[in-house]
Phi, psi and omega in degrees: 000320179293324179295319178297320179295319178299319179297319179297316181295318180296320178295317179298318179296324179295319177299315178300317183294316180296313182291325177297324178294325174294327183297334181297335179250006185217033181285135175241122183280077181219126183258105177241110183292141176260005169230168170269239171279306179235326184272164176294157169251176175276356181286154168228155177294144177293155185302131179085356178273126175257116187256125175256127177231137176232117185242133177236140177230127181208152171285161180235135175055040180224124180288155181303321182293343178258010178106004179296135183193166171227163178264159174304143177292133179261121176245115187238146172239125180234133186239127174285121184247353176205142180197104175235185177291347184247321186227163173213157179208149178215154172229157182197170175222152179232144172242127175253114182233138002270128170214166180284329181229082194279344192271134171215163185237160177210163177197159182205143173235134179230148165257125193283153180299136179063015184281322183271324176195168181298138181075005177293130181281156169290141179230132180230139172238131182195184178202157179206171184056043170276089186281169185260356181248107183299132178081000181229315182238000182272070179289331169051058180281117173250144186211160169231137183224148171232145181215146177219133177270121182258138179306135178070313186295307186126194182262134179242133182232150176208149180187199185211148179228157174221136180230190183286112183294339180290338182248329184269100184234161172268185184296338179270358180087008179273156180302132178215065192248022177207165180171175182273155175237131176222151173200156172226132176217156184199139169279126183272068184296336178296332178265304178192132184288002173267355184258130184228141181232147182209146168231131177224161183218135174237119184286166177111138178270052181236189184291344181267328188300126182191157167257124185230152175212154183196163175240135179237144178236128179265108182286329178205175180303338183234013179225130177212163178219149183229142170236134184204191185212138179242120176254110188285148179295328180216103182288343176293331180265313189267348184092184183294151175302150188223148169277146177235138173236125185232139179240134182228138177217138176251139176246000000 
């Protein structure tokens, strides 16, 4: 079983290496986030773009004896592997450190907004947190999302997810492995077109379920940072609510 896992990881790394080599001659300086604050978005990285993300989650002004804690830092690489006027696709890997089994994988396919006809919504199918340790890190979140950008208002997204019932439980130990996904995001061009705001929600009384919001500032076409806050649906399962600071760079 371990040999099969090694083969999968080596194959995935080979795909990343080949596509990254193509990116050296096809880089596009465009920063399109493939997540919102915490939940996925319908966006995918443009072809040849290698996206680096570093996410931190921690409590603020709370002592350890009162529940103060932080989560392992998530360091992710996401690579755009397809990008046409109609569709986009990306693959990626994440490292959570410090943990005993830090590696997980993700991927996404999208049909782009207004691509098939006018008013057509963006549609995305994807998955993330496909961990390498069975029964411990294989949360295996699969989702479908739809999004539409409304004049003046901004972009509204909605969808549904399903994960591994063996790991996604509520405080009573019952299965809690699915729920709705919602988000609203908008560039605040009236203030500055480098400023972006988002609110997202992931349903479920499990470790993922939360209402989150954040502000992002784009320092350059390929560098941005976000500060936000996650209020969990059930702190008995997910722990204390946490502030998040995220750094993103495209190559």
